[in-house]
N, C-alpha and C positions, 0 to 999 in steps of 0.2 A: 479776122483783125486783130485776134489775139494771139494768133501765132509770130503776127507781124511783130509785136513787144516781147516774142523769145529771145532775143538778142541780147537784152540786158543780161538773161540769165548767164550766156557768154561768160560776162566776169569781165577780167583784163582779157584784151584780146594784142597779146605781145607779138608785135610784125615782123620786127629787126632785130636782130643781136650781131653786134659788133665788138672785136675783141682786139684792144688796145693794148700797145705795148711800150716801153720805156726802160729806159738805162738814164739808169742815177749814177752819178758819177759824185766823188766827196774827195778833198784836195784837202790833207786837214796840215799842211804844212809851210802855211804862216804864222806864228806864234815863234819870234826870234829866242823866246827861253828856254825853248825845249830844242834838247837836239834830238834830232832826224825827224818823221816825217810819217806821215799814215795816208795810205788811198784806199781806196773801197769804189768797188763795180757792184752793183745789185741791179739786175734785168726785174721786172714785173710785170704782169700780164694783169687785165681784169675785162670782163665780157659784160657789156652792158646791154640790157634788154629795152629797146622802148616801143611803145606802142600806144593803144587808146584804152580807155577804163569805160566802159560800155555800161557798167551799173552806175554812172553820175548824169543817163540818161534819162530824162522828166516823158508823161505820154506826148507833149508838145513837141519834143523831138522827132518823132515819126509821124511823117501825115501821109496819108493815102490819099493824092490829089485825082485818081481813078482806080478803076481797076487793073491797068498797067501802068501806072506809075506808084512812083513811092519816094518820099523826100526827106531823108533825114541829117539831122543835125546832130553831129557829132563832137563830145568834149575833143578838147587842143589836146594833140600827141603829145607823152609824157614819157617820161626814165620810170619803166615799174622795175630797175633789180641794177645793181651793182653788185657785180662780186667780185674782190681780191682772192681768187684762192691761195693758203698758203703754201701749194707744191708747186705754183706756179713764179714764188718769188725765189732767186736763188743769188748767192752771193758768187758772180762772174771772175771776181780779183780782189784779194786784198792782200796788198802790201805795208808791213809797217818794218820801218828799221830806226837803228838809235836805240835810244835809251824809250821808245813808245810802246803804249800797251797798246794791244787787239781794240778793236771797237766794242765799246759796250751794246748789251740789248740794248738800253735804251737809246741810244743812238742810233743803232740800225733804228728802231722804230719810228724814228723821228725821221730819217732817211724813207723811209716808206709810208710816212705821211705825207711827205711833201713829193713825192711819189703820186699817191693818189690827188692829191691836189693839181699837179698839171696834169693827169689824164684827165681829169672833173674840167679843169681848162680848156685840153682838146678837145673835149666831147662834147663843149657847145658851140665850139667853133666847124665839127663835122654836119653830118648831112642826117645826123640819126633821127632826126625828129620828121627831117622834111621825107627821108625812106621810110619811116612808119606811115605817116600820114598819107602817101602814093599805097605802099601796100594795105592799108584799113581798106581804100578807096576800092583797091580790086576784090580784095578777099572780100566784103560787103557787096559789094555790085552782082560778084558772081553767085554772092548766096540769094540774093532778091531775086536773079535771073533766075534761078534753080525754083523757086519757089511761085516763079511764070511770072513777076512783071518783067514787062519790056522797055519800062526806061526808070532808073536810077538817078535819082539825084543827089548827093553825097556834098554839102557843105561842113566845117568847121567851126567849131566856138572861138573867140581869139583865145593864147593861153595866158596864165595868168601874168604873168609879164607883159603882155600887151604885144607879142609878136604873133604873128599869123600861123 
């Protein structure tokens, strides 16, 4: 029975990685009192990993039904890392004319924050968590079948926002 509980020692099981890309465009030509206009186009990428934190499991979440059957109740899948690498952020185009000044670093940071918000929104609408659930199920089923179990029953707790 002791080796059954060793999966907690795996820690966070990251089973899915998505790369999201966004093109951010800002046209700053709406101010009538400034002569000229400014436009900028920035591309950003973020690598997002989702998985299951096995350290959140308790003794009651792993039940050996018999010598051939085991039942696991796993924590809900979650985002385990979000990485917007500065090397993946590029100013694709910048056009400043008239008496306008270039975009400041502070303005670019605000644009990047907007990009991160858009990626996080897109991420919630994607299948990343359902893919993480499916991949965790496959991994742990294979893991326990390799340990000699014929039947592996895997359920997931609901996420903290109430979604399954």
